PyMOL Python script that loads the backbone (N, CA, C, O; Angstrom):
from pymol import cmd

cmd.read_pdbstr("""\
ATOM      1  N   MET A   1      69.819  38.231 123.129  1.00  0.00           N
ATOM      2  CA  MET A   1      71.105  38.297 122.580  1.00  0.00           C
ATOM      3  C   MET A   1      71.362  39.476 122.637  1.00  0.00           C
ATOM      4  O   MET A   1      72.562  39.729 122.743  1.00  0.00           O
ATOM      5  N   TRP A   2      70.608  40.402 122.604  1.00  0.00           N
ATOM      6  CA  TRP A   2      70.981  41.989 122.218  1.00  0.00           C
ATOM      7  C   TRP A   2      71.162  42.546 123.518  1.00  0.00           C
ATOM      8  O   TRP A   2      71.824  43.584 123.529  1.00  0.00           O
ATOM      9  N   GLU A   3      70.646  42.028 124.881  1.00  0.00           N
ATOM     10  CA  GLU A   3      71.301  42.152 126.142  1.00  0.00           C
ATOM     11  C   GLU A   3      72.739  41.892 126.234  1.00  0.00           C
ATOM     12  O   GLU A   3      73.540  42.685 126.729  1.00  0.00           O
ATOM     13  N   CYS A   4      73.035  40.748 125.736  1.00  0.00           N
ATOM     14  CA  CYS A   4      74.100  40.205 125.563  1.00  0.00           C
ATOM     15  C   CYS A   4      75.331  41.107 124.958  1.00  0.00           C
ATOM     16  O   CYS A   4      76.484  41.191 125.379  1.00  0.00           O
ATOM     17  N   CYS A   5      74.711  41.759 123.827  1.00  0.00           N
ATOM     18  CA  CYS A   5      75.655  42.906 122.971  1.00  0.00           C
ATOM     19  C   CYS A   5      75.966  43.837 123.693  1.00  0.00           C
ATOM     20  O   CYS A   5      77.092  44.334 123.692  1.00  0.00           O
ATOM     21  N   PHE A   6      74.681  44.347 124.671  1.00  0.00           N
ATOM     22  CA  PHE A   6      74.851  45.732 125.091  1.00  0.00           C
ATOM     23  C   PHE A   6      76.012  45.367 126.304  1.00  0.00           C
ATOM     24  O   PHE A   6      77.107  45.928 126.287  1.00  0.00           O
ATOM     25  N   TYR A   7      75.690  44.480 127.235  1.00  0.00           N
ATOM     26  CA  TYR A   7      76.711  44.179 128.229  1.00  0.00           C
ATOM     27  C   TYR A   7      78.292  44.156 127.753  1.00  0.00           C
ATOM     28  O   TYR A   7      79.230  44.744 128.291  1.00  0.00           O
ATOM     29  N   ALA A   8      78.311  43.309 126.594  1.00  0.00           N
ATOM     30  CA  ALA A   8      79.770  42.972 126.350  1.00  0.00           C
ATOM     31  C   ALA A   8      80.299  44.330 125.368  1.00  0.00           C
ATOM     32  O   ALA A   8      81.480  44.663 125.280  1.00  0.00           O
ATOM     33  N   THR A   9      79.512  44.805 124.884  1.00  0.00           N
ATOM     34  CA  THR A   9      80.239  46.278 124.547  1.00  0.00           C
ATOM     35  C   THR A   9      80.638  47.222 125.500  1.00  0.00           C
ATOM     36  O   THR A   9      81.629  47.953 125.478  1.00  0.00           O
ATOM     37  N   LEU A  10      79.519  47.099 126.563  1.00  0.00           N
ATOM     38  CA  LEU A  10      80.223  48.104 127.786  1.00  0.00           C
ATOM     39  C   LEU A  10      81.344  47.632 128.572  1.00  0.00           C
ATOM     40  O   LEU A  10      82.138  48.357 129.171  1.00  0.00           O
ATOM     41  N   TRP A  11      81.358  46.083 128.518  1.00  0.00           N
ATOM     42  CA  TRP A  11      82.371  45.459 129.258  1.00  0.00           C
ATOM     43  C   TRP A  11      83.790  45.804 128.569  1.00  0.00           C
ATOM     44  O   TRP A  11      84.791  46.236 129.141  1.00  0.00           O
ATOM     45  N   SER A  12      83.647  45.538 127.347  1.00  0.00           N
ATOM     46  CA  SER A  12      84.904  46.032 126.398  1.00  0.00           C
ATOM     47  C   SER A  12      85.420  47.267 126.379  1.00  0.00           C
ATOM     48  O   SER A  12      86.599  47.533 126.146  1.00  0.00           O
ATOM     49  N   ILE A  13      84.460  48.117 126.649  1.00  0.00           N
ATOM     50  CA  ILE A  13      84.982  49.511 126.503  1.00  0.00           C
ATOM     51  C   ILE A  13      85.770  49.515 127.900  1.00  0.00           C
ATOM     52  O   ILE A  13      86.976  49.628 128.118  1.00  0.00           O
ATOM     53  N   LEU A  14      84.830  49.375 128.656  1.00  0.00           N
ATOM     54  CA  LEU A  14      85.522  49.505 130.387  1.00  0.00           C
ATOM     55  C   LEU A  14      86.713  48.944 130.262  1.00  0.00           C
ATOM     56  O   LEU A  14      87.644  49.723 130.464  1.00  0.00           O
ATOM     57  N   ILE A  15      87.009  47.816 129.990  1.00  0.00           N
ATOM     58  CA  ILE A  15      88.314  47.214 129.770  1.00  0.00           C
ATOM     59  C   ILE A  15      89.386  47.777 129.376  1.00  0.00           C
ATOM     60  O   ILE A  15      90.436  47.848 130.016  1.00  0.00           O
ATOM     61  N   THR A  16      89.046  48.452 127.680  1.00  0.00           N
ATOM     62  CA  THR A  16      90.146  49.214 126.916  1.00  0.00           C
ATOM     63  C   THR A  16      90.130  50.598 127.942  1.00  0.00           C
ATOM     64  O   THR A  16      91.201  50.805 128.513  1.00  0.00           O
ATOM     65  N   ARG A  17      89.361  51.260 128.138  1.00  0.00           N
ATOM     66  CA  ARG A  17      89.464  52.255 129.027  1.00  0.00           C
ATOM     67  C   ARG A  17      90.447  52.252 130.277  1.00  0.00           C
ATOM     68  O   ARG A  17      91.335  53.085 130.466  1.00  0.00           O
ATOM     69  N   ASN A  18      90.170  51.284 131.015  1.00  0.00           N
ATOM     70  CA  ASN A  18      91.114  51.240 132.545  1.00  0.00           C
ATOM     71  C   ASN A  18      92.537  50.744 131.737  1.00  0.00           C
ATOM     72  O   ASN A  18      93.576  51.220 132.193  1.00  0.00           O
ATOM     73  N   ASP A  19      92.632  50.013 130.813  1.00  0.00           N
ATOM     74  CA  ASP A  19      93.981  49.777 130.110  1.00  0.00           C
ATOM     75  C   ASP A  19      94.657  51.001 130.020  1.00  0.00           C
ATOM     76  O   ASP A  19      95.704  51.284 130.603  1.00  0.00           O
ATOM     77  N   ALA A  20      93.895  51.840 129.127  1.00  0.00           N
ATOM     78  CA  ALA A  20      94.452  53.330 128.901  1.00  0.00           C
ATOM     79  C   ALA A  20      95.010  54.159 129.809  1.00  0.00           C
ATOM     80  O   ALA A  20      95.991  54.898 129.731  1.00  0.00           O
ATOM     81  N   ILE A  21      93.992  53.857 130.970  1.00  0.00           N
ATOM     82  CA  ILE A  21      94.284  54.823 131.722  1.00  0.00           C
ATOM     83  C   ILE A  21      95.321  54.736 133.131  1.00  0.00           C
ATOM     84  O   ILE A  21      95.890  55.601 133.796  1.00  0.00           O
ATOM     85  N   PHE A  22      95.236  52.896 133.232  1.00  0.00           N
ATOM     86  CA  PHE A  22      96.398  52.535 134.023  1.00  0.00           C
ATOM     87  C   PHE A  22      97.459  51.776 133.899  1.00  0.00           C
ATOM     88  O   PHE A  22      98.325  51.362 134.670  1.00  0.00           O
ATOM     89  N   ASN A  23      97.102  51.616 132.171  1.00  0.00           N
ATOM     90  CA  ASN A  23      98.260  50.742 131.719  1.00  0.00           C
ATOM     91  C   ASN A  23      98.957  51.351 130.682  1.00  0.00           C
ATOM     92  O   ASN A  23      99.739  50.720 129.971  1.00  0.00           O
ATOM     93  N   ASN A  24      98.734  52.486 130.556  1.00  0.00           N
ATOM     94  CA  ASN A  24      98.978  53.139 129.300  1.00  0.00           C
ATOM     95  C   ASN A  24      99.281  52.999 128.065  1.00  0.00           C
ATOM     96  O   ASN A  24     100.185  53.474 127.377  1.00  0.00           O
ATOM     97  N   LYS A  25      98.119  52.038 127.773  1.00  0.00           N
ATOM     98  CA  LYS A  25      97.876  51.269 126.421  1.00  0.00           C
ATOM     99  C   LYS A  25      96.924  52.074 125.762  1.00  0.00           C
ATOM    100  O   LYS A  25      95.992  52.697 126.271  1.00  0.00           O
ATOM    101  N   VAL A  26      97.283  51.990 124.462  1.00  0.00           N
ATOM    102  CA  VAL A  26      96.669  52.945 123.286  1.00  0.00           C
ATOM    103  C   VAL A  26      95.323  52.255 122.951  1.00  0.00           C
ATOM    104  O   VAL A  26      95.308  51.033 122.805  1.00  0.00           O
ATOM    105  N   ALA A  27      94.445  52.825 122.853  1.00  0.00           N
ATOM    106  CA  ALA A  27      92.968  52.141 122.838  1.00  0.00           C
ATOM    107  C   ALA A  27      92.979  51.967 121.137  1.00  0.00           C
ATOM    108  O   ALA A  27      93.348  52.906 120.432  1.00  0.00           O
ATOM    109  N   ASP A  28      92.462  50.447 120.458  1.00  0.00           N
ATOM    110  CA  ASP A  28      92.532  50.821 119.142  1.00  0.00           C
ATOM    111  C   ASP A  28      91.081  50.442 119.078  1.00  0.00           C
ATOM    112  O   ASP A  28      90.499  49.785 119.942  1.00  0.00           O
ATOM    113  N   ARG A  29      90.442  51.012 117.751  1.00  0.00           N
ATOM    114  CA  ARG A  29      89.113  51.003 117.730  1.00  0.00           C
ATOM    115  C   ARG A  29      88.716  49.342 117.128  1.00  0.00           C
ATOM    116  O   ARG A  29      87.810  48.653 117.596  1.00  0.00           O
ATOM    117  N   ASN A  30      89.579  48.955 116.061  1.00  0.00           N
ATOM    118  CA  ASN A  30      89.199  47.544 115.647  1.00  0.00           C
ATOM    119  C   ASN A  30      89.399  46.486 116.609  1.00  0.00           C
ATOM    120  O   ASN A  30      88.700  45.472 116.636  1.00  0.00           O
ATOM    121  N   GLN A  31      90.523  46.765 117.538  1.00  0.00           N
ATOM    122  CA  GLN A  31      90.521  45.701 118.780  1.00  0.00           C
ATOM    123  C   GLN A  31      89.312  45.706 119.658  1.00  0.00           C
ATOM    124  O   GLN A  31      88.892  44.660 120.153  1.00  0.00           O
ATOM    125  N   VAL A  32      88.707  46.947 119.873  1.00  0.00           N
ATOM    126  CA  VAL A  32      87.777  46.823 120.985  1.00  0.00           C
ATOM    127  C   VAL A  32      86.535  46.065 120.212  1.00  0.00           C
ATOM    128  O   VAL A  32      85.764  45.288 120.775  1.00  0.00           O
ATOM    129  N   VAL A  33      86.477  46.449 118.746  1.00  0.00           N
ATOM    130  CA  VAL A  33      85.034  45.833 118.013  1.00  0.00           C
ATOM    131  C   VAL A  33      85.437  44.391 118.156  1.00  0.00           C
ATOM    132  O   VAL A  33      84.554  43.782 118.760  1.00  0.00           O
ATOM    133  N   GLU A  34      86.438  43.634 117.824  1.00  0.00           N
ATOM    134  CA  GLU A  34      87.204  42.309 117.814  1.00  0.00           C
ATOM    135  C   GLU A  34      86.680  41.814 118.710  1.00  0.00           C
ATOM    136  O   GLU A  34      85.891  40.884 118.541  1.00  0.00           O
ATOM    137  N   LEU A  35      87.002  42.341 120.010  1.00  0.00           N
ATOM    138  CA  LEU A  35      87.170  41.671 121.619  1.00  0.00           C
ATOM    139  C   LEU A  35      85.798  41.677 122.229  1.00  0.00           C
ATOM    140  O   LEU A  35      85.577  41.080 123.282  1.00  0.00           O
ATOM    141  N   THR A  36      84.717  42.460 121.469  1.00  0.00           N
ATOM    142  CA  THR A  36      83.642  42.622 121.702  1.00  0.00           C
ATOM    143  C   THR A  36      83.021  41.115 121.239  1.00  0.00           C
ATOM    144  O   THR A  36      82.635  40.237 122.012  1.00  0.00           O
ATOM    145  N   LYS A  37      83.031  41.076 120.113  1.00  0.00           N
ATOM    146  CA  LYS A  37      82.593  40.127 119.021  1.00  0.00           C
ATOM    147  C   LYS A  37      83.039  38.760 119.613  1.00  0.00           C
ATOM    148  O   LYS A  37      82.249  37.828 119.757  1.00  0.00           O
ATOM    149  N   THR A  38      84.278  38.702 119.927  1.00  0.00           N
ATOM    150  CA  THR A  38      84.645  37.321 120.812  1.00  0.00           C
ATOM    151  C   THR A  38      83.879  37.215 122.248  1.00  0.00           C
ATOM    152  O   THR A  38      83.568  36.069 122.574  1.00  0.00           O
ATOM    153  N   ARG A  39      83.620  38.010 122.930  1.00  0.00           N
ATOM    154  CA  ARG A  39      83.165  38.285 124.026  1.00  0.00           C
ATOM    155  C   ARG A  39      81.500  38.042 124.107  1.00  0.00           C
ATOM    156  O   ARG A  39      81.011  37.444 125.065  1.00  0.00           O
ATOM    157  N   VAL A  40      80.764  38.514 123.113  1.00  0.00           N
ATOM    158  CA  VAL A  40      79.281  38.038 122.665  1.00  0.00           C
ATOM    159  C   VAL A  40      79.427  36.549 122.332  1.00  0.00           C
ATOM    160  O   VAL A  40      78.634  35.745 122.823  1.00  0.00           O
ATOM    161  N   ALA A  41      80.424  36.148 121.506  1.00  0.00           N
ATOM    162  CA  ALA A  41      80.229  34.879 121.041  1.00  0.00           C
ATOM    163  C   ALA A  41      80.426  33.616 122.376  1.00  0.00           C
ATOM    164  O   ALA A  41      79.833  32.558 122.587  1.00  0.00           O
ATOM    165  N   LEU A  42      81.435  34.258 123.026  1.00  0.00           N
ATOM    166  CA  LEU A  42      81.615  33.487 124.135  1.00  0.00           C
ATOM    167  C   LEU A  42      80.381  33.190 125.350  1.00  0.00           C
ATOM    168  O   LEU A  42      80.038  32.176 125.959  1.00  0.00           O
ATOM    169  N   TRP A  43      80.059  34.189 125.352  1.00  0.00           N
ATOM    170  CA  TRP A  43      78.580  34.500 126.226  1.00  0.00           C
ATOM    171  C   TRP A  43      77.657  33.833 125.529  1.00  0.00           C
ATOM    172  O   TRP A  43      76.827  33.297 126.264  1.00  0.00           O
ATOM    173  N   ILE A  44      77.513  33.688 124.541  1.00  0.00           N
ATOM    174  CA  ILE A  44      76.019  33.004 123.896  1.00  0.00           C
ATOM    175  C   ILE A  44      76.386  31.559 123.595  1.00  0.00           C
ATOM    176  O   ILE A  44      75.514  30.768 123.235  1.00  0.00           O
ATOM    177  N   LYS A  45      77.689  31.190 123.739  1.00  0.00           N
ATOM    178  CA  LYS A  45      78.014  29.864 123.392  1.00  0.00           C
ATOM    179  C   LYS A  45      77.531  29.140 125.310  1.00  0.00           C
ATOM    180  O   LYS A  45      76.849  28.189 125.692  1.00  0.00           O
ATOM    181  N   ALA A  46      78.225  30.077 125.928  1.00  0.00           N
ATOM    182  CA  ALA A  46      77.898  29.300 127.452  1.00  0.00           C
ATOM    183  C   ALA A  46      76.613  29.405 128.041  1.00  0.00           C
ATOM    184  O   ALA A  46      76.213  28.534 128.814  1.00  0.00           O
ATOM    185  N   ARG A  47      75.665  30.786 127.625  1.00  0.00           N
ATOM    186  CA  ARG A  47      74.533  30.674 128.032  1.00  0.00           C
ATOM    187  C   ARG A  47      73.473  29.920 127.472  1.00  0.00           C
ATOM    188  O   ARG A  47      72.444  29.705 128.112  1.00  0.00           O
ATOM    189  N   PHE A  48      73.697  29.406 126.050  1.00  0.00           N
ATOM    190  CA  PHE A  48      72.617  28.567 125.573  1.00  0.00           C
ATOM    191  C   PHE A  48      73.111  27.212 125.498  1.00  0.00           C
ATOM    192  O   PHE A  48      72.331  26.337 125.123  1.00  0.00           O
ATOM    193  N   ASP A  49      74.440  26.885 125.840  1.00  0.00           N
ATOM    194  CA  ASP A  49      75.235  25.575 125.682  1.00  0.00           C
ATOM    195  C   ASP A  49      75.001  25.186 124.584  1.00  0.00           C
ATOM    196  O   ASP A  49      74.075  24.394 124.407  1.00  0.00           O
ATOM    197  N   ILE A  50      75.941  25.731 123.330  1.00  0.00           N
ATOM    198  CA  ILE A  50      75.696  25.818 122.142  1.00  0.00           C
ATOM    199  C   ILE A  50      77.326  24.732 122.085  1.00  0.00           C
ATOM    200  O   ILE A  50      78.441  25.249 122.033  1.00  0.00           O
ATOM    201  N   LYS A  51      77.138  23.537 122.106  1.00  0.00           N
ATOM    202  CA  LYS A  51      78.446  22.708 121.645  1.00  0.00           C
ATOM    203  C   LYS A  51      78.533  22.288 120.184  1.00  0.00           C
ATOM    204  O   LYS A  51      79.500  21.580 119.903  1.00  0.00           O
ATOM    205  N   VAL A  52      77.733  22.585 119.261  1.00  0.00           N
ATOM    206  CA  VAL A  52      77.917  22.269 117.635  1.00  0.00           C
ATOM    207  C   VAL A  52      78.865  23.113 117.164  1.00  0.00           C
ATOM    208  O   VAL A  52      79.711  22.651 116.398  1.00  0.00           O
ATOM    209  N   TYR A  53      78.903  24.526 117.534  1.00  0.00           N
ATOM    210  CA  TYR A  53      79.615  25.435 116.869  1.00  0.00           C
ATOM    211  C   TYR A  53      80.768  25.916 117.404  1.00  0.00           C
ATOM    212  O   TYR A  53      80.421  26.075 118.574  1.00  0.00           O
ATOM    213  N   THR A  54      81.989  26.280 117.336  1.00  0.00           N
ATOM    214  CA  THR A  54      82.839  27.067 117.592  1.00  0.00           C
ATOM    215  C   THR A  54      82.736  28.367 118.159  1.00  0.00           C
ATOM    216  O   THR A  54      81.622  28.833 117.923  1.00  0.00           O
ATOM    217  N   VAL A  55      83.512  29.191 118.860  1.00  0.00           N
ATOM    218  CA  VAL A  55      83.173  30.437 119.402  1.00  0.00           C
ATOM    219  C   VAL A  55      83.473  31.167 117.941  1.00  0.00           C
ATOM    220  O   VAL A  55      82.717  32.024 117.484  1.00  0.00           O
ATOM    221  N   GLU A  56      84.535  30.767 117.347  1.00  0.00           N
ATOM    222  CA  GLU A  56      84.820  31.708 115.663  1.00  0.00           C
ATOM    223  C   GLU A  56      83.869  31.232 114.980  1.00  0.00           C
ATOM    224  O   GLU A  56      83.655  31.963 114.012  1.00  0.00           O
ATOM    225  N   ASP A  57      83.003  30.105 115.032  1.00  0.00           N
ATOM    226  CA  ASP A  57      82.075  30.155 113.997  1.00  0.00           C
ATOM    227  C   ASP A  57      80.777  31.095 114.428  1.00  0.00           C
ATOM    228  O   ASP A  57      80.031  31.658 113.627  1.00  0.00           O
ATOM    229  N   ILE A  58      80.704  31.125 115.460  1.00  0.00           N
ATOM    230  CA  ILE A  58      79.445  32.023 116.409  1.00  0.00           C
ATOM    231  C   ILE A  58      79.915  33.483 115.945  1.00  0.00           C
ATOM    232  O   ILE A  58      79.065  34.276 115.538  1.00  0.00           O
ATOM    233  N   LYS A  59      81.263  33.837 116.005  1.00  0.00           N
ATOM    234  CA  LYS A  59      81.609  35.246 115.740  1.00  0.00           C
ATOM    235  C   LYS A  59      81.794  35.329 114.387  1.00  0.00           C
ATOM    236  O   LYS A  59      81.893  36.514 114.071  1.00  0.00           O
ATOM    237  N   ARG A  60      81.868  34.739 113.634  1.00  0.00           N
ATOM    238  CA  ARG A  60      81.757  35.128 111.993  1.00  0.00           C
ATOM    239  C   ARG A  60      80.189  35.140 111.685  1.00  0.00           C
ATOM    240  O   ARG A  60      79.823  35.632 110.618  1.00  0.00           O
ATOM    241  N   ASN A  61      79.299  34.648 112.528  1.00  0.00           N
ATOM    242  CA  ASN A  61      78.115  34.748 111.773  1.00  0.00           C
ATOM    243  C   ASN A  61      76.937  34.840 112.750  1.00  0.00           C
ATOM    244  O   ASN A  61      75.976  34.071 112.780  1.00  0.00           O
ATOM    245  N   LEU A  62      77.188  36.053 113.662  1.00  0.00           N
ATOM    246  CA  LEU A  62      75.950  36.480 114.740  1.00  0.00           C
ATOM    247  C   LEU A  62      75.175  36.796 114.383  1.00  0.00           C
ATOM    248  O   LEU A  62      74.459  36.982 115.367  1.00  0.00           O
ATOM    249  N   ASP A  63      74.274  37.245 112.940  1.00  0.00           N
ATOM    250  CA  ASP A  63      73.235  37.260 112.836  1.00  0.00           C
ATOM    251  C   ASP A  63      72.529  35.635 112.851  1.00  0.00           C
ATOM    252  O   ASP A  63      71.388  35.425 113.265  1.00  0.00           O
ATOM    253  N   GLY A  64      73.321  34.708 112.389  1.00  0.00           N
ATOM    254  CA  GLY A  64      72.639  33.075 112.259  1.00  0.00           C
ATOM    255  C   GLY A  64      72.489  32.856 113.672  1.00  0.00           C
ATOM    256  O   GLY A  64      71.394  32.482 114.094  1.00  0.00           O
ATOM    257  N   ALA A  65      73.634  33.077 114.601  1.00  0.00           N
ATOM    258  CA  ALA A  65      73.555  32.795 115.893  1.00  0.00           C
ATOM    259  C   ALA A  65      72.187  33.420 116.773  1.00  0.00           C
ATOM    260  O   ALA A  65      71.737  32.903 117.795  1.00  0.00           O
ATOM    261  N   ARG A  66      71.688  34.585 116.145  1.00  0.00           N
ATOM    262  CA  ARG A  66      70.679  34.977 116.621  1.00  0.00           C
ATOM    263  C   ARG A  66      69.535  34.179 116.169  1.00  0.00           C
ATOM    264  O   ARG A  66      68.696  34.153 117.070  1.00  0.00           O
ATOM    265  N   ARG A  67      69.180  33.550 115.187  1.00  0.00           N
ATOM    266  CA  ARG A  67      68.452  32.751 114.706  1.00  0.00           C
ATOM    267  C   ARG A  67      68.323  31.533 115.264  1.00  0.00           C
ATOM    268  O   ARG A  67      67.247  30.951 115.401  1.00  0.00           O
ATOM    269  N   LEU A  68      69.884  30.927 115.750  1.00  0.00           N
ATOM    270  CA  LEU A  68      69.999  29.720 116.056  1.00  0.00           C
ATOM    271  C   LEU A  68      68.971  29.436 118.054  1.00  0.00           C
ATOM    272  O   LEU A  68      68.463  28.485 118.648  1.00  0.00           O
ATOM    273  N   ILE A  69      69.198  30.991 118.336  1.00  0.00           N
ATOM    274  CA  ILE A  69      68.842  30.747 119.874  1.00  0.00           C
ATOM    275  C   ILE A  69      67.471  31.042 119.991  1.00  0.00           C
ATOM    276  O   ILE A  69      66.868  30.790 121.035  1.00  0.00           O
ATOM    277  N   ILE A  70      66.699  31.763 118.617  1.00  0.00           N
ATOM    278  CA  ILE A  70      65.516  32.154 119.364  1.00  0.00           C
ATOM    279  C   ILE A  70      64.540  31.116 119.199  1.00  0.00           C
ATOM    280  O   ILE A  70      63.439  31.213 119.741  1.00  0.00           O
TER     281      ILE A  70
END
""", "prot")
cmd.dss("prot")
cmd.show_as("cartoon", "prot")
cmd.util.cbc("prot")
cmd.orient("prot")
């Protein structure tokens, strides 16, 4: 899970940076954090084939998701 968090954070920062440079969008730290959490939840759900919980459930409780997949 930590590897997923690392890559999701890098990916979110890269996308935000590219939007700022190429599309003149203003970067918002809160938006990057939420985007990262959503991306982590999506990747965890897909990687571990979690059908019982929604992405929002996983996003709300990332610490619980860590215990779920271990």
